[in-house]
C-alpha positions as CSV (number, residue, x, y, z in Angstrom):
1,X,27.9,-31.6,-56.5
2,X,30.2,-29.9,-54.0
3,X,28.0,-28.8,-51.2
4,X,30.8,-26.8,-49.6
5,X,30.9,-24.6,-52.7
6,X,28.4,-21.7,-52.3
7,X,27.8,-21.7,-56.1
8,X,26.8,-25.3,-56.2
9,X,24.8,-25.0,-53.0
10,X,23.0,-22.0,-54.4
11,X,21.7,-24.0,-57.3
12,X,20.4,-26.7,-54.9
13,X,18.7,-24.1,-52.7
14,X,17.1,-22.6,-55.8
15,X,15.7,-26.1,-56.6
16,X,14.4,-26.4,-53.0
17,X,12.6,-23.0,-53.2
18,X,11.1,-23.7,-56.6
19,X,9.8,-27.1,-55.5
20,X,8.5,-25.8,-52.2
21,X,6.4,-23.0,-53.6
22,X,6.3,-21.3,-50.2
23,X,8.8,-19.6,-47.9
24,X,11.5,-21.8,-46.3
25,X,13.5,-21.0,-43.2
26,X,17.2,-21.8,-42.9
27,X,16.3,-24.5,-40.3
28,X,14.0,-26.2,-42.8
29,X,16.6,-26.1,-45.6
30,X,19.2,-27.6,-43.2
31,X,16.8,-30.5,-42.4
32,X,16.8,-31.6,-46.0
33,X,20.5,-32.6,-45.8
34,X,21.9,-35.7,-44.3
35,X,23.7,-34.9,-41.1
36,X,27.2,-35.7,-42.5
37,X,26.7,-33.3,-45.4
38,X,24.6,-30.6,-43.7
39,X,26.0,-27.1,-44.5
40,X,26.5,-24.6,-41.6
41,X,24.0,-21.7,-41.3
42,X,26.8,-19.4,-42.4
43,X,27.4,-21.4,-45.6
44,X,23.6,-21.5,-46.3
45,X,23.4,-17.7,-45.9
46,X,26.4,-17.3,-48.3
47,X,24.7,-19.5,-50.8
48,X,21.6,-17.5,-50.6
49,X,23.6,-14.4,-51.3
50,X,25.0,-16.0,-54.4
51,X,21.4,-17.0,-55.4
52,X,20.2,-13.5,-54.8
53,X,22.9,-12.1,-57.1
54,X,22.1,-14.6,-59.8
55,X,18.5,-13.3,-59.9
56,X,19.6,-9.9,-61.0
57,X,18.1,-9.0,-64.4
58,X,15.8,-12.0,-64.3
59,X,12.0,-12.1,-64.0
60,X,12.0,-13.5,-60.4
61,X,13.7,-12.5,-57.2
62,X,14.8,-14.0,-53.9
63,X,12.7,-12.4,-51.1
64,X,13.1,-12.8,-47.4
65,X,9.8,-12.6,-45.5
66,X,8.7,-13.5,-42.0
67,X,8.6,-17.3,-42.6
68,X,11.9,-17.5,-44.5
69,X,13.0,-17.2,-48.1
70,X,11.1,-17.6,-51.3
71,X,11.4,-17.1,-55.1
72,X,8.7,-14.9,-56.5
73,X,7.9,-13.1,-59.8
74,X,8.9,-9.4,-59.7
75,X,6.1,-7.0,-59.1
76,X,6.6,-5.1,-62.4
77,X,5.4,-8.2,-64.3
78,X,2.2,-8.6,-62.4
79,X,-0.1,-6.9,-64.9
80,X,0.8,-9.6,-67.5
81,X,1.3,-12.5,-65.2
82,X,-2.1,-11.9,-63.7
83,X,-3.7,-12.8,-67.0
84,X,-2.8,-16.5,-66.3
85,X,-5.8,-16.7,-63.9
86,X,-9.3,-16.2,-65.3
87,X,-11.0,-15.8,-61.9
88,X,-11.4,-12.2,-60.7
89,X,-9.5,-11.6,-57.5
90,X,-11.4,-10.7,-54.4
91,X,-11.7,-7.0,-53.8
92,X,-11.3,-5.7,-50.3
93,X,-13.5,-2.9,-48.9
94,X,-12.3,0.2,-47.3
95,X,-13.8,-1.0,-44.0
96,X,-11.8,-4.2,-44.1
97,X,-8.5,-2.4,-44.9
98,X,-9.1,0.1,-42.2
99,X,-9.8,-2.7,-39.7
100,X,-6.6,-4.6,-40.9
101,X,-4.6,-1.4,-40.6
102,X,-5.7,-0.7,-37.1
103,X,-4.8,-4.3,-36.0
104,X,-1.4,-4.0,-37.7
105,X,-0.5,-0.6,-36.1
106,X,-2.3,-0.9,-32.7
107,X,-2.0,-4.6,-31.9
108,X,-3.2,-6.2,-29.7
109,X,-6.5,-4.5,-30.1
110,X,-10.1,-5.5,-29.4
111,X,-13.1,-5.2,-31.8
112,X,-14.6,-2.6,-29.5
113,X,-11.4,-0.5,-29.6
114,X,-11.5,-0.7,-33.4
115,X,-15.1,0.5,-33.4
116,X,-14.2,3.4,-31.1
117,X,-11.5,4.6,-33.4
118,X,-13.5,4.1,-36.7
119,X,-16.7,5.4,-35.2
120,X,-18.8,2.6,-36.7
121,X,-19.5,-1.0,-35.9
122,X,-17.2,-3.7,-37.3
123,X,-19.1,-6.1,-39.5
124,X,-18.7,-9.7,-38.3
125,X,-17.9,-10.8,-41.8
126,X,-14.8,-8.6,-41.9
127,X,-13.4,-10.2,-38.8
128,X,-14.3,-13.7,-40.2
129,X,-12.5,-12.9,-43.5
130,X,-9.3,-11.8,-41.7
131,X,-9.3,-14.8,-39.5
132,X,-10.0,-17.2,-42.4
133,X,-7.2,-15.7,-44.4
134,X,-5.0,-16.1,-41.4
135,X,-3.9,-12.5,-41.5
136,X,-5.0,-12.0,-37.9
137,X,-5.4,-14.2,-34.8
138,X,-6.7,-14.0,-31.3
139,X,-3.8,-13.6,-28.9
140,X,-5.8,-13.3,-25.6
141,X,-8.7,-11.5,-24.0
142,X,-8.8,-8.0,-22.4
143,X,-9.3,-8.1,-18.7
144,X,-12.5,-6.1,-18.7
145,X,-16.2,-7.0,-18.5
146,X,-17.1,-9.5,-21.3
147,X,-13.4,-10.3,-21.8
148,X,-13.3,-9.3,-25.4
149,X,-10.8,-11.0,-27.8
150,X,-7.6,-9.2,-28.7
151,X,-6.4,-9.4,-32.3
152,X,-2.9,-9.3,-33.7
153,X,-1.4,-9.9,-37.1
154,X,0.3,-13.2,-38.1
155,X,3.4,-14.4,-40.0
156,X,1.0,-15.1,-42.9
157,X,0.1,-11.5,-42.9
158,X,3.8,-10.5,-43.1
159,X,4.4,-13.1,-45.8
160,X,1.5,-12.0,-48.0
161,X,2.5,-8.3,-47.9
162,X,6.2,-9.0,-48.5
163,X,7.3,-8.0,-45.0
164,X,10.0,-9.5,-42.8
165,X,8.7,-7.9,-39.6
166,X,6.4,-5.2,-38.5
167,X,9.2,-2.6,-38.6
168,X,8.8,-2.7,-42.4
169,X,5.3,-1.4,-42.3
170,X,5.2,2.0,-44.0
171,X,5.4,4.9,-41.5
172,X,2.1,6.6,-41.0
173,X,3.6,10.0,-41.7
174,X,4.5,8.7,-45.2
175,X,0.9,7.5,-45.7
176,X,-0.4,10.9,-44.7
177,X,1.9,12.5,-47.3
178,X,0.4,10.3,-50.0
179,X,-3.1,11.8,-49.3
180,X,-4.1,14.6,-51.7
181,X,-4.6,18.1,-50.4
182,X,-8.3,18.7,-49.5
183,X,-10.3,21.0,-51.7
184,X,-11.4,24.4,-50.2
185,X,-14.8,24.0,-48.5
186,X,-16.3,26.9,-50.4
187,X,-15.4,25.5,-53.8
188,X,-18.3,23.8,-55.5
189,X,-18.1,21.7,-58.6
190,X,-14.3,21.8,-58.5
191,X,-12.6,19.4,-60.9
192,X,-11.2,16.2,-59.4
193,X,-7.4,16.4,-59.1
194,X,-5.7,14.3,-61.8
195,X,-3.7,12.3,-59.3
196,X,-6.7,11.6,-57.1
197,X,-8.8,10.5,-60.2
198,X,-6.0,8.2,-61.3
199,X,-5.8,6.5,-57.9
200,X,-9.6,6.2,-57.9
201,X,-9.5,4.6,-61.3
202,X,-6.8,2.1,-60.2
203,X,-8.9,1.2,-57.2
204,X,-11.8,0.3,-59.4
205,X,-9.9,-1.4,-62.3
206,X,-6.7,-3.0,-60.9
207,X,-6.8,-6.7,-60.4
208,X,-4.6,-8.4,-57.9
209,X,-3.7,-11.7,-59.6
210,X,-3.6,-14.9,-57.4
211,X,-0.1,-15.4,-56.0
212,X,0.9,-11.7,-56.5
213,X,2.4,-10.1,-53.5
214,X,0.8,-6.7,-52.8
215,X,2.5,-3.8,-51.1
216,X,0.9,-3.0,-47.8
217,X,1.6,0.7,-48.5
218,X,-0.6,0.6,-51.6
219,X,-3.5,-0.8,-49.6
220,X,-3.2,1.8,-46.9
221,X,-2.7,4.8,-49.2
222,X,-6.4,5.8,-49.0
223,X,-6.9,5.3,-45.2
224,X,-7.3,8.0,-42.6
225,X,-4.3,8.9,-40.4
226,X,-3.9,6.9,-37.2
227,X,-1.5,7.0,-34.2
228,X,1.8,5.1,-34.3
229,X,2.8,2.4,-31.9
230,X,4.2,-0.6,-33.7
231,X,5.0,-3.9,-32.1
232,X,7.8,-5.7,-33.8
233,X,7.5,-9.3,-32.5
234,X,4.9,-11.9,-31.7
235,X,6.4,-13.9,-28.8
236,X,5.7,-11.3,-26.2
237,X,2.0,-10.9,-27.0
238,X,0.9,-13.9,-25.2
239,X,3.0,-13.1,-22.1
240,X,1.7,-9.6,-22.1
241,X,-1.9,-10.9,-22.4
242,X,-1.4,-13.3,-19.5
243,X,0.0,-10.5,-17.4
244,X,-3.1,-8.3,-18.2
245,X,-5.4,-11.1,-17.3
246,X,-3.8,-11.9,-14.0
247,X,-5.1,-8.8,-12.3
248,X,-2.1,-8.5,-10.0
249,X,-2.1,-5.4,-7.9
250,X,0.3,-2.7,-9.0
251,X,0.4,-3.8,-12.7
252,X,-0.1,-1.1,-15.2
253,X,-2.9,-1.6,-17.8
254,X,-1.7,-0.6,-21.3
255,X,-4.1,1.3,-23.5
256,X,-4.3,0.7,-27.2
């Protein structure tokens, strides 16, 4: 095998990704080579481009997410592939999805701030579920009485929803456009719009098979509109939290 040939290298990278079963970064791929034969980052990227092109017309695709690259079944095959698993997938409540959406779009955010926006208390089980799934994490504590924990999303969250970074979250304006027009308040017993009924049926019947990567847009389509304010990285969250907790005179306190 000629490791300086992008085509040969692409086949080897395909083997790596199939065996790994999870995203792999360029650095991790490079570590699998002896130092004398290790391809340059530029050559690895070229080989990945070749691999991506070779996936055209096939049942799987090369996808770059926050943690690296992975091979995954194309979404259009999910209704059939999902039949491989007999267990019914866990369904997520509207309350959980609203909480996750607020964390994604307004991070870092405290539980109290989420409750203020939603107008209802956040069930402790919702926070526990999000933490156990490693979709959110505690990134610090707000410098107010009680020092409540501040939550932000994780790389696992991005990986699960096929996102490379938070910039790829669907714009909230687009989500609002997906909402059906409200019925006139003076109309009683009006028929349910066909599109709305179809979406309601899907929400009740669709099964998300284990391993399937769900679009974050599809989960948010039924949520109420919220303000924008995306953060696009993770590294600055801890520094920002430390600055807020220091209480130094003259520092501005950010509101979320």
